[in-house]
C-alpha positions in Angstrom: -26.5 10.4 17.2 -22.9 11.9 17.1 -21.7 13.4 13.9 -20.1 10.9 11.6 -16.4 11.7 11.2 -14.3 11.6 8.1 -10.8 12.6 7.2 -8.4 12.5 4.3 -5.8 9.8 4.8 -2.6 8.9 2.9 -0.8 5.6 3.0 2.7 6.0 1.4 5.9 4.0 1.5 8.9 3.3 -0.7 9.1 -0.1 -2.2 12.7 -1.2 -3.0 13.5 -4.2 -5.1 16.6 -5.6 -6.8 16.4 -6.6 -10.5 17.4 -9.9 -12.1 19.1 -10.0 -15.4 15.9 -9.8 -17.5 14.3 -6.8 -15.7 17.7 -5.1 -15.4 18.2 -5.3 -19.2 14.6 -4.1 -19.9 14.8 -1.0 -17.7 18.4 -0.2 -18.7 17.2 -0.5 -22.3 14.5 2.0 -21.8 17.1 4.4 -20.5 18.9 3.9 -23.8 15.7 4.3 -25.8 15.6 0.6 -26.6 12.6 -1.6 -25.9 13.5 -5.2 -25.1 11.4 -8.3 -24.8 12.1 -11.9 -24.1 11.5 -14.9 -26.4 9.7 -18.0 -25.0 10.5 -21.6 -26.0 7.5 -21.6 -28.4 8.8 -18.4 -30.1 6.5 -15.8 -28.7 8.0 -12.4 -27.7 6.8 -11.1 -24.3 6.9 -7.3 -23.7 7.4 -6.4 -20.9 9.7 -9.4 -20.5 9.4 -11.9 -17.6 12.1 -14.2 -16.2 10.1 -17.4 -16.4 7.8 -18.8 -19.1 4.2 -18.3 -17.9 3.2 -21.6 -19.6 6.1 -23.9 -19.0 7.8 -22.1 -16.1 11.1 -22.4 -18.0 13.8 -19.8 -17.3 13.9 -17.2 -20.0 17.0 -15.3 -21.1 16.7 -14.9 -24.9 16.4 -11.1 -25.1 15.1 -9.5 -28.3 14.6 -5.9 -29.4 11.2 -4.8 -30.6 10.0 -1.6 -32.3 9.0 1.6 -30.5 5.8 1.6 -32.6 2.7 -0.5 -32.1 -1.0 -1.0 -32.1 -3.6 -0.2 -29.5 -5.4 -3.5 -28.5 -7.8 -1.9 -25.9 -8.1 1.4 -24.0 -9.9 3.4 -21.3 -10.3 7.2 -21.1 -9.0 8.9 -17.9 -10.8 12.3 -17.7 -9.3 13.3 -14.3 -5.5 12.4 -13.9 -4.4 11.9 -10.4 -1.2 12.7 -8.6 1.8 10.8 -10.0 0.1 9.6 -13.2 2.0 10.0 -16.5 0.2 13.1 -17.8 -1.3 16.0 -16.0 -4.2 16.4 -18.5 -6.9 13.9 -19.6 -5.4 10.9 -21.4 -6.1 7.3 -22.3 -4.8 4.2 -20.6 -3.9 1.8 -23.5 -2.6 -1.7 -24.0 -0.1 -1.5 -26.9 1.2 -4.4 -28.8 4.6 -3.2 -30.1 5.7 -4.3 -33.5 7.6 -7.5 -33.0 5.9 -8.4 -29.7 3.1 -10.9 -29.0 1.9 -9.3 -25.8 0.7 -5.8 -24.9 2.3 -3.1 -22.7 0.2 -0.9 -20.5 0.9 2.8 -20.6 -0.6 6.3 -21.2 -1.6 7.7 -24.6 -1.6 11.4 -25.2 -4.7 12.0 -27.3 -7.1 14.9 -27.9 -10.2 13.4 -26.3 -11.8 10.0 -26.3 -13.0 10.4 -29.8 -9.4 10.4 -31.0 -8.7 6.9 -29.5 -9.8 3.6 -31.0 -8.7 0.0 -30.9 -6.4 -0.7 -33.7 -4.9 2.8 -33.9 -1.2 3.1 -34.5 1.0 4.7 -31.8 4.7 5.2 -31.0 6.7 5.8 -27.8 7.4 9.3 -26.7 10.6 9.1 -24.8 11.1 11.2 -21.6 13.8 13.9 -22.0 15.6 12.7 -18.9 15.8 8.9 -18.4 17.1 6.9 -15.5 16.1 3.3 -16.1 12.4 3.1 -15.2 9.1 2.5 -16.9 8.7 6.3 -16.8 11.5 6.6 -19.3 8.5 6.1 -21.7 6.8 9.4 -21.1 3.7 8.1 -22.9 2.5 7.0 -26.3 1.4 9.3 -29.1 -0.6 8.8 -32.3 1.6 7.6 -35.2 0.8 7.3 -38.9 4.3 6.1 -40.2 5.5 2.8 -41.3 5.3 -0.4 -39.1 8.4 -1.3 -37.2 10.6 -4.3 -38.0 10.4 -7.8 -36.6 12.0 -8.6 -33.3 15.8 -8.8 -33.5 18.1 -10.7 -31.1 19.8 -8.5 -28.5 22.4 -9.5 -26.0 20.8 -7.4 -23.2 24.2 -5.9 -22.4 24.6 -2.2 -21.6 27.1 -0.1 -19.7 26.2 0.9 -16.2 23.2 -1.4 -15.9 20.3 -0.6 -13.6 20.4 -3.1 -10.7 17.5 -1.9 -8.5 14.6 0.4 -8.3 12.7 2.3 -5.6 9.0 2.7 -6.3 6.9 5.1 -4.2 3.6 3.3 -3.3 0.9 5.8 -2.3 -2.8 5.6 -1.7 -5.0 8.7 -1.1 -8.5 8.2 0.2 -11.1 9.6 2.5 -11.9 7.5 5.5 -15.1 7.5 7.6 -15.0 5.3 10.7 -18.8 5.0 10.8 -21.3 5.4 13.6 -19.8 3.3 16.3 -16.2 4.4 15.9 -17.2 8.1 15.4 -18.8 7.9 18.8 -15.7 6.2 20.3 -13.3 8.8 18.8 -15.5 11.6 20.1 -15.6 10.1 23.6 -11.8 9.6 23.6 -11.4 13.4 22.9 -13.4 13.9 26.1 -11.0 11.5 27.9 -13.5 8.7 28.1 -13.1 5.2 26.9 -16.5 4.0 25.5 -17.2 0.7 23.9 -20.4 -1.2 22.9 -22.0 -4.3 24.3 -23.2 -7.2 22.2 -26.9 -7.9 23.0 -26.4 -11.6 22.4 -23.1 -12.6 24.1 -22.8 -9.5 26.3 -19.2 -8.9 25.4 -18.0 -5.3 25.4 -15.9 -4.3 22.4 -13.5 -1.3 22.4 -13.0 0.2 20.0 -16.5 -0.7 19.0 -17.1 -2.1 15.5 -20.9 -1.5 15.2 -21.4 -5.3 15.2 -20.3 -8.2 17.3 -17.5 -10.1 15.4 -18.6 -13.3 17.2 -22.4 -13.2 16.9 -22.7 -10.9 13.9 -25.5 -8.8 15.5 -25.5 -5.0 15.7 -24.2 -3.4 18.9 -25.8 -0.2 20.2 -25.5 -0.1 24.0 -22.7 2.2 25.0 -20.5 1.1 27.9 -17.8 3.2 29.5 -14.7 1.0 30.4 -11.3 1.6 32.0 -9.6 3.9 31.8 -7.1 1.6 33.6 -6.2 -1.8 32.1 -3.8 -4.7 31.9 -1.0 -5.4 29.5 -1.8 -8.8 27.8 1.1 -9.0 25.4 3.7 -6.6 24.0 6.6 -6.1 21.6 9.8 -4.0 21.9 10.3 -1.7 18.9 13.9 -1.2 17.7 13.2 0.3 14.3 12.6 4.1 14.0 9.4 5.0 12.1 9.5 8.1 9.8 8.2 11.3 11.4 7.8 9.5 14.8 9.9 11.3 17.4 10.1 8.5 20.1 13.4 7.4 21.5 14.3 3.7 20.8 13.7 1.2 22.0 10.1 1.6 23.1 7.2 -0.8 23.9 3.9 -1.3 22.1 1.4 -3.4 23.9 -2.1 -4.9 23.8 -4.1 -3.5 26.7 -7.3 -5.0 28.1 -9.2 -2.1 29.7 -11.1 -2.9 32.8 -14.6 -4.0 31.7 -13.7 -4.6 28.0 -13.6 -8.0 26.2 -11.2 -6.9 23.5 -7.7 -5.6 23.9 -6.6 -2.3 22.2 -3.1 -1.3 21.6 -1.0 1.6 22.9 2.5 2.6 23.8 3.9 1.9 27.2 6.1 4.6 28.9 7.1 5.7 32.4 8.9 2.5 32.9 12.2 1.0 31.4 11.3 -1.0 28.4 12.9 -4.2 29.8 10.6 -4.0 32.8 7.3 -4.1 30.8 5.6 -7.4 31.3 2.3 -9.3 30.8 -0.1 -8.5 33.6 1.3 -5.0 34.2 -1.5 -2.6 35.3 -1.5 0.7 33.3 -3.4 3.9 32.8 -3.7 6.4 29.9 -1.8 9.6 29.8 -3.1 12.5 27.8 -0.9 15.4 26.7 -2.1 19.0 26.8 -4.8 19.4 24.0 -4.4 15.8 22.9 -7.4 14.0 21.4 -6.2 10.5 22.4 -3.8 9.0 25.0 -0.2 9.7 24.2 0.9 6.6 26.1 0.0 4.3 29.0 2.0 4.3 32.3 2.1 1.9 35.3 -0.5 2.5 37.9 1.6 1.0 40.8 -1.0 -1.7 41.4 0.0 -5.3 41.8 0.2 -7.3 38.5 -3.0 -8.9 37.4 -3.4 -12.6 37.7 -3.0 -14.4 34.3 -6.4 -16.1 34.6 -8.1 -12.6 34.6 -6.8 -11.8 31.1 -5.7 -15.0 29.4 -8.7 -15.0 27.1 -7.6 -11.6 25.7 -4.0 -12.6 24.9 
């Protein structure tokens, strides 16, 4: 059995969104060290504020200011902070109902160990030294033994230079193992072989193999070498440049049915003008020097495949 592969992977992208009047007022308020909520038709104060009543779906615009002090309603200890979290030392995640609010706000609590945290403890906002109009303008919460804050007070939600949009960096770090079947496939590709697996029930050959037939649900074990030539079954023309991908636009990405396979894989088509790529085009893989997988596929010069030979793989 080949060695099972694993590798650290990161999925990261910026998420950009515009803000309506309620969220704009809330985030701009944080920049000004002011916590705003919104009052519902039945008099409840929601913090963080929302634009529509979660019960009646009525539009909400009645902004109110609440206190920067509050009470922990529940909590969980985080012994190993991860990249991008509010604190770089162990801390507690807490839900805090601020004085004057009827709902709780999720944030971090700077506390000296889990024994120092309990439901019902009093806390206050610790403001970030530099604030830009984001939830991170609240650096964290900290224990507080002072007086309770005042009741919610009406606020017009108006500030100078209001925040109108935010960019949030979404990121996921994880270790991925492709498992037995795909480890064998990746190892074979590095040796410039295209190896799939045959289903013992329906006899279809899947590449990349999945370890089990998606149609029959039975395990696959029989290795079958396919291709390396194949047929373009369908394709798209890419006109948007991807970050860190040095490929001249436009280019073509296609589904390619390798000879002998019953599942199309995808790859980039090169060696031909993008507007000449077509369904049925016969292609072969091209490896670069030292490459572990095909850099792209190019035309073989063979006549186009008849549609009936690949129509089930479109």
